[in-house]
N, C-alpha and C positions, 0 to 999 in steps of 0.2 A: 310459524314461530322460528326464529333465529336461534340458533345452539349458543349458549351461554355458558362462557368458559370461565369457573371459578380458580384462582391461582393457590398453588399449592407450593411453597418454599421446601425447597429438600438442599440443606448445605453438605448433603455427605457426600458431593460427586462436582464435581466441575459442572458448571452449567453450560450449554450448545447454541449454539446459535446468533454469536456476540458478537459484536465490532468494540474490538479492544484498538485505542488510540495512544501509541507510542510515541512521546517526543522527548529530544535530548540533542544534547549536545554531542559530534563526531566523537567515537571511540567510546562510548558509552554503553556499548554491548547490544543495541537495537537491534541487528543483524543477524548477530550467531545464537543470539538467547530467544529470537522470535521465528528462526530457522527449525530450533525445535521444541517447540509450542503445540507437544502433541503427548501421548500418553504413549506413540511410537514414536517417537521422538521425529530425527530428520527424516523418517520414513512414512509419517504420517503428512508432512508439512510440501508445500509448494508455494516457493517464494518467486513473486513477479521482479524479478530484478530486474528497476530502470536507473539506477546508479553505478552499473556495473562494477560491484563491491563482494560480490559473494562467491567469486571466483576461490578466496583462501579461507573461507569458512567451510573445514570440511563436513566431507559429508550432506552439505547442501543440496536439495534437490531446486532447480532453479530454472526459468524461463529467462532467456532475455531480451527485455524489453525496449526497443529505443525511439518509437515514435508513437503517437498516438495513432496515425491510419497509415494503412499499408504503403509504403515509398512508390512511386510512377515511375517508369520510362517510355522512352519510344520502342515501339515494334519493330525488329529489323530482318530484312528476310537472311535468307545463309550467305549473301554478298555485302551484308552490312548495310543496306539500304530500306528506308523508311518504310512500312508498311501503311500503305495507304487505304483510306474507305472509300466505296462509292464516287463521295463526292469529294474527295482529295483531300480527305483530312487526313492527319497522321493519329494511326490508331496507338493507344497507348495500354501497356499492361503492368501486372504489378511484377515490383525486381520478386523474385523469387529471396526466400530467407535467406537460403549458403550463400546468396549474391547481395549483401548488401552490406559488406566492408566491413565485417568482424572475424576476427580468429581466436582461437583457444589460446586461454594465455596461461596453463598449467599443465599440468599431465601428458599422457602419451599420446595426445592429439595436439599438443604444442604448437603454435605456429599455421595451424590448418584453418580452414575455411569454419567458421559458427554460425549456425541458425538464430536469427533474430528475426524478431515478431514486435507488431503491432500490438499496443491495448485494445483497440477494436477485436483483432484478429484472436487475440487470447480469450477475451473472455466470451466471444460468440463461441471458441471451441470447448472453453469449458462448461457454457451450457449445452452444448448439443452431447457430451462427452463426459461427464464429469465422471461418470462410476468406472473407467479406465483407467482415469488418474489415482482412484483408490487413496485418497488423502483426507483430511478432515479440518485442515486448515490451510488457508491463502493467506501468504503477507503481499503487500504493494508495497516496496521499498526503492523508493522515497512518494510518497503523494504530492511531495514539494515538487520532483522531475517532471510528474503527468500534469500539473497546473502550468507550468512553463512551457511545455509543448502545446495546451492550449491556449495558452494566452499568445503565443507566437503562431498559431493558425487562426484565432478571430479576428486579432488586430495585429496585422502584419507590418503596418504602416507607423505602427507607435502613438505618440500623443496627436493626433489629430480630432478637429471637433465633435468626431462622433467616437471618438474613443471611450466616454463613458457608458454608451451603450455596447459595444464592443467589448467592454470592458465585463460589463452583466452579463452579457451573451459564454462568456468564457466562465464566468463562473458556476454559472447553470449547467452548462455542459460538463465539467468536473463533478458536480454533483451527481447528475445524471449517470457518469460510471459509476462513481462510489454507490450510488443505489440498486444499480443493477448489480453491483458484487453483491452489493449486500443481503438483497433479495434471495438471489442463488443459494447463498451460504445459510438464511435462515430455512430456505425449502429443504435444504440437504442439511440441515441442522449439524453444522457443521461453522466453523470459525473465520471470521476475518480478521483481520492485522494491518492496519492503518501506521507507515511509520513517518513520521517526519522530524527532520531538525529543528532545534529550537533556538528562537530570538530574546533577547533581551532586549525590553524598551524602557520604559522612565521607571521611576523607584514613587511608590505610592507608599507612605506611611513605613520608611524603613523595609518595607517590602517590593522588590523586582519583580515588576510582571512577567510572565513566561507566557508563550504562544508559541506555535507551529511558524514554520519561516515562510509563512503564505499572505497573503493578501489580508488583510483582517478579518473582513467581513466574511471571506471562504472560510478563513481557519473558525471564527466563529462558529459558523453553520457545521462545516462536517463534527467539530469538538459536541456540538449541540445530539447529530445524529450519533455518536458514537453510546455505546452502554459503559465501557470505561475507560478512564484518560490517565494514565502514567507517564511521571516526568523521571527519566533516567539521569543520574549522577554515578560516579567513582565515590566510594570511602575515602578519603584522602589517607588514615589509618593502618586500613587491610588491604586499600587497592581494590576490595569488592566492586560488582556493579552492583547499584543499588534500583530500586523504585518507587517513587514516593506517589500515594494518591492523597495527601496532604490537600486540602482545595482552599484556595479564598477566594475572595470577591476577584481579588488581582491578579488572577491563577487559575488558567482552563485546565484543573486537574481534578478526577474526583473518580465517584465509583458510586452504580446501582449495585453493585455488589455487596450488600452489608456490612459483610466481613472484613471487607479491605477501605471500608470509611477511616479516612485519617490514619491509615499505617503508610510505614515505610519498609521494607521488606527488600530483602539478597532477590535481584531480578533474573529469577528462575522459573522453568514451568512448572517444577516442582515445588519450591518454595511459595508460591501464589497457588498450587493446588491447598500444599499443606494448610496454609491460613483458612482458607476457605472450608475443606473438607473438618476441619478438625472445631469448625468455630463453634461456641456454645453461647445462647442467649442469655 
């Protein structure tokens, strides 16, 4: 017999194992607030920084991600000559993380080499060493940049006759990476946050369509995999960062968490936690 699980919803605490998709214009607090999305604040969050924008977020724990797969180079001997295999073919090696051309931009290490990694290296390492990182939230900032790497890798020659097939492969490859991360956080009872910049398309019935700045097919499929989708803005009167879960047909925003349905809240972990744990039927 299969084990059947009967759900019991408890709004007295924040749900875990969730995928949050946060969409918004630049400078609406996406990176800053996501870097604190834990009961332990920044100590509980690991931000996978593909936009290189976390250096100026105080206390943010981040890993610099600069490619989809590890960069390679020709292996050379002590004299600087290429090393060949038995067939005379040059041997390639992975470029060490500290030799990938990036430096620290702030702090006491400013100007010194900074380790950067590929997304593949990072995901595999998280799978192998999750407990050692001691975090309960992983942030991908941004999914847009990951998608651009995949498209360049899968379709390097641009709009050719096979572009449609290559484009479909790029979409699947991106989804595979996100699914792998999503599976990991669910297994660990953690949280995954995907960040995207927003784009505006056409106006429908007086409402502006809002989607992530991704190809429409991929954006829709990523949104479908998320448990909660929020749209960030800045309140013009108060200057506060806000997040909306008000959804309608033309807008990829919404929530499977009932206490957030149709709400617009201050954009912070605590404000959203208060809305969930203070919910009454």
